[in-house]
Each structure stands twice: as C-alpha cells, then as structure tokens.
C-alpha positions in Angstrom: 114.7 116.6 144.0 113.0 114.7 141.3 115.5 113.7 138.5 114.3 114.2 134.9 115.5 111.5 132.7 117.8 112.6 129.7 116.0 110.4 127.1 112.5 112.2 128.2 112.9 116.0 128.1 111.6 118.8 126.2 113.4 121.0 123.9 115.8 120.2 120.9 119.2 118.5 119.8 121.4 119.1 116.8 121.9 115.8 115.2 123.7 115.1 112.1 123.0 118.4 110.4 119.4 118.9 111.7 117.8 120.2 114.7 115.4 117.5 116.1 112.8 117.3 118.8 114.5 116.0 121.9 112.9 112.6 122.0 113.4 112.0 118.6 117.4 112.2 118.5 117.7 108.5 118.6 120.3 105.8 117.5 120.2 102.3 116.9 121.2 99.6 119.6 123.8 97.9 117.4 125.9 101.2 116.9 129.8 100.7 117.2 130.3 103.6 119.4 128.1 101.6 122.2 129.5 97.9 121.4 133.2 99.2 120.9 134.1 102.5 122.5 134.4 104.3 119.3 133.1 107.6 120.6 134.6 110.8 121.9 132.6 113.7 123.5 133.0 117.2 125.1 131.6 118.9 128.2 131.2 122.6 127.6 129.6 125.4 130.0 127.4 128.2 129.4 127.6 131.1 131.6 125.2 134.0 131.5 124.5 133.1 127.7 128.0 133.0 126.8 129.9 129.6 126.0 133.0 129.2 127.8 135.9 128.6 125.8 134.0 127.3 123.0 136.8 127.3 120.2 139.0 125.3 122.7 136.5 122.6 123.4 135.7 121.9 119.7 139.5 121.9 118.8 139.7 119.3 121.5 136.8 117.4 120.1 138.3 117.3 116.8 141.9 116.1 118.3 140.1 113.2 120.2 138.1 112.0 116.8 141.5 112.1 115.2 143.2 109.6 117.6 140.1 107.6 117.5 140.2 107.5 114.1 136.7 109.2 113.6 136.5 111.7 110.7 134.1 114.4 111.6 132.1 115.2 108.5 132.2 119.1 109.6 134.5 122.0 109.9 135.4 123.4 113.1 133.7 126.7 112.3 130.4 124.7 111.5 130.1 122.8 114.6 130.8 126.2 116.7 127.9 127.6 114.4 125.6 124.5 115.3 126.7 124.7 119.0 125.7 128.4 119.2 122.4 127.5 117.7 121.3 124.7 119.9 122.1 127.0 122.9 119.8 129.7 121.5 117.3 127.2 120.6 117.4 125.9 124.1 117.2 129.4 125.7 120.2 128.4 127.9 121.3 131.2 130.3 123.6 129.1 132.5 123.8 125.4 131.4 125.8 122.5 130.1 126.7 121.3 126.5 127.4 117.8 125.3 128.8 117.2 121.8 129.3 113.7 121.3 130.7 111.7 118.3 130.5 108.3 117.5 130.7 105.2 114.8 127.2 104.0 113.4 125.3 100.9 113.0 126.2 100.0 109.2 128.6 97.5 110.3 128.7 95.2 113.8 132.6 94.3 114.0 135.6 95.5 115.5 136.9 96.8 112.1 134.1 99.0 110.9 135.7 101.4 108.8 132.7 101.8 106.6 130.3 102.9 109.3 129.0 106.2 109.4 130.5 109.0 111.6 127.7 110.6 113.8 127.6 113.8 115.6 125.1 115.1 118.1 125.2 118.4 120.4 122.8 118.6 123.2 122.5 121.6 125.7 120.5 121.9 128.9 120.1 124.1 131.9 122.4 122.8 134.7 123.4 124.2 138.1 126.8 123.5 139.5 127.8 119.8 140.0 128.1 120.2 143.8 125.7 122.3 145.6 126.9 125.6 147.0 126.6 124.3 150.5 128.7 121.3 149.6 131.3 123.6 147.5 131.5 125.6 151.0 132.4 122.8 153.2 134.3 121.0 150.6 133.9 117.1 149.3 135.4 114.0 150.8 137.1 111.4 148.6 138.6 107.9 148.8 141.4 106.5 146.8 140.1 104.3 143.7 141.3 100.8 143.2 141.4 101.4 139.5 144.5 103.3 138.0 144.9 105.5 135.1 146.6 103.4 132.2 149.7 104.2 130.6 149.6 106.1 127.1 150.8 103.0 125.4 147.8 101.1 126.6 144.8 103.5 125.9 144.3 106.9 124.1 144.9 108.7 127.3 145.2 112.3 125.9 141.7 112.1 124.1 138.4 112.6 125.8 137.2 109.2 124.8 134.1 107.6 126.3 135.7 104.3 127.1 138.3 105.8 129.3 135.5 106.7 131.7 134.4 103.3 132.6 136.8 102.9 135.4 135.9 106.4 136.5 132.3 105.3 136.9 133.1 102.2 138.9 135.7 104.2 140.9 132.6 107.0 141.8 130.2 104.4 142.4 132.3 102.6 144.8 133.0 105.8 146.6 129.5 107.0 147.0 128.5 103.5 148.2 131.1 104.1 151.0 129.8 107.4 152.0 132.5 109.4 149.7 131.6 112.3 147.1 134.3 111.1 144.8 137.4 109.0 144.2 141.0 109.9 143.6 142.6 108.0 140.9 146.4 107.0 140.6 148.0 106.5 137.6 149.9 102.9 136.6 153.0 104.3 138.5 150.9 104.9 141.9 151.4 108.7 141.2 148.2 111.1 142.1 146.5 111.5 138.8 142.8 113.2 138.9 139.6 112.6 140.2 136.9 110.6 138.2 136.1 113.5 136.2 138.1 116.4 137.3 141.7 117.6 137.7 143.1 118.0 141.3 145.5 120.7 142.6 147.1 121.0 146.2 148.4 124.0 148.1 151.8 123.6 150.3 153.0 126.8 151.7 151.1 129.1 149.6 152.3 127.4 146.4 150.1 125.4 144.0 151.1 121.7 143.0 149.3 119.5 140.3 150.1 116.2 138.6 151.8 116.2 135.1 149.0 115.4 132.7 151.1 112.6 130.9 148.4 110.0 131.3 145.1 111.7 131.8 143.3 114.6 130.2 145.0 117.9 130.4 141.7 119.9 131.1 140.8 123.2 129.8 139.7 124.2 133.1 142.8 123.2 134.6 144.5 125.1 132.0 142.7 128.1 133.0 143.2 128.0 136.6 146.9 127.7 136.2 146.8 130.9 133.8 144.8 132.4 136.5 147.3 131.6 139.3 150.3 132.7 137.3 148.5 136.0 136.6 147.9 136.8 140.1 151.5 135.7 141.3 150.6 132.3 142.8 153.2 129.9 141.8 152.1 126.6 140.0 154.3 123.4 139.8 153.4 120.5 137.7 155.0 117.3 139.1 154.8 113.7 139.6 153.2 113.4 143.2 153.3 110.4 145.5 150.4 109.7 147.5 152.3 111.0 150.8 152.8 114.3 149.3 149.4 115.1 150.6 150.2 114.8 154.3 151.5 118.4 154.7 149.3 120.0 151.9 147.1 122.8 153.6 144.4 123.0 150.7 143.2 120.9 147.7 140.7 121.4 145.2 139.3 120.0 142.0 138.9 121.8 138.6 136.7 120.9 135.6 133.8 121.9 133.3 131.2 120.1 135.6 132.7 120.9 139.2 134.5 124.5 138.4 136.6 124.7 141.4 135.5 122.7 144.1 137.6 122.3 147.4 138.5 119.2 148.9 138.0 118.5 152.6 139.6 114.9 152.8 141.2 112.3 150.6 140.8 109.3 153.3 143.0 110.3 156.0 144.4 113.4 154.6 142.7 116.6 155.7 142.7 119.8 154.2 141.3 122.5 156.3 142.4 125.6 154.7 140.5 127.4 151.9 142.3 130.9 151.5 143.9 129.8 148.1 141.0 128.0 146.8 138.7 130.8 147.7 140.9 133.3 146.0 140.9 131.3 142.9 137.1 130.6 142.8 136.6 134.5 143.0 139.3 134.9 140.0 137.8 132.3 138.1 134.4 133.9 138.2 135.7 137.2 137.3 137.5 135.5 134.3 134.5 133.8 133.1 132.4 137.1 133.2 135.4 138.8 131.4 135.4 136.1 128.8 
C-alpha cells in the first residue's frame, strides 16, 4: 500500500483560529516546540461520524499544556467546537484527530516565555492501527532497552511530545528485529506500557494492568476498565514484574490508535487464549456505538 505523506495531502486543517488548506498549515523550522520539546498533543477517534470522548481528550490536552507551561489561548468549549468543525469539513466517517499545541518561533532559547502558543487540529480517514488479520492473530513484542522515567525526572502524566522519543527508538528497534512493538519497563523494572498503548494481562479470568504512576493513564485504558467492571470481570491495578507474564493466558493493548489489540507474545512469553480479549473487543465496539 502506497503511503501518502502527511505534508502533502488534500483537505483542511484548523490552525490558530482559521481553517487552512492542508498544505498551507506550516510552521517555521526554528519553533521552540521542535527544538526544545514544548509541545503536547492528543489522539482522538471518530466512529461513524461521532467523536469518541472528545470532552475527555480536550480536558487532557489542557491538563498536559498546563504541565508544560503552555497557556492555550482558547476555552475548552471552543476547541471542542473547532474539532467538530474540522471533522465535518474533512467529511470523516471513521478516522483520527490530532490536536497539537506548541510554543512558537519568536524566540530561540531554552527560556522563551514570550513566544506564542500555537494550536492546530488535523483530522483524516484512518483504519485500525493493525490490520484485522493482525488483530485476530495477535501481535508479537519484545522488551525495550529504554525505560519509562520517574515522575520527578519528566512530566510523565502529560501527553508531551518529548516523552515519545524513547518510544520511537524502542519501536524502531523492535520492528528491525521482526517484532510489531516493544514493551517498556519503568525505572523500577516494573512492566509499564507499550510504545504508544497501555497493556493488560489475564490470569485465571482476572485482569491485571500496571499502575499508571509514571506513564499516561489512557482514556481507552479507563474505558476498558469500566467495561470490564460492568460485565463482572475483576480488574486489579498493581506493579507487575516481568516474570508475572509467565502464567498469564492472555494479554492485550489498549489505546486510541490500537483500540483493543491482543498480544501473541512478549519475547519468550506466549499468550494463546483470546476469550476475555474477544469479549472486551465486542463490548468496546458496543460501547462506542452507544456513546
């Protein structure tokens, strides 16, 4: 399948109060977000023309921006309205939305308090992160060398662009070695998450997931926990050591991009069952339709 570059597409992007032609939504190479990581973003799904948990995503965007000292020059309600506008303008039935906030190019120094705060919202048609065939058989992962930092060393509870550098490095190496993704540990060597998704395990029909104390507590993660509790499946959040995976029957990822994707293996740890995962996938699909 031929990939269409994201800098050369047809359509529109909302940027700093205006709807621009896609190719006209540009920034200067000397912007602070690019050089110093003063940038936060969100990833949001569109299902059957309905935006999934838009309010929660916009609230998290503001939360992340506040942590990085980025004062968004709009109200929550305005960004919700602008997001709905660009989705309609793009005629998205099923797709993906990327709001992004960054510090501008008026100053080029670590301290750039006087630089402008910019925001753009792009939306495009987008299928599942993994193909239906890949989802059915499960993905294969390896344990990454890079680890999630402690909260006192990075703004780990924000969706900040800089936090994803080690995710890209980890995923690139995993793919180079024939895997689909990488499992990241935290600074204590506990299981944390994948490179862009949260992780769950099933043992004796009970679900376990790492405590989100040094990585993003995903909106899809919260939704899946809610769904599991509603259908009578117990979910326990705890610190998990690597060898915890030894006796697990199932494992899966959750996230805006991956939705719910079963895991076939993490290095030598195998997960052959799918019963709980398939049930959650069905319940999640029903949840999305009703939302």
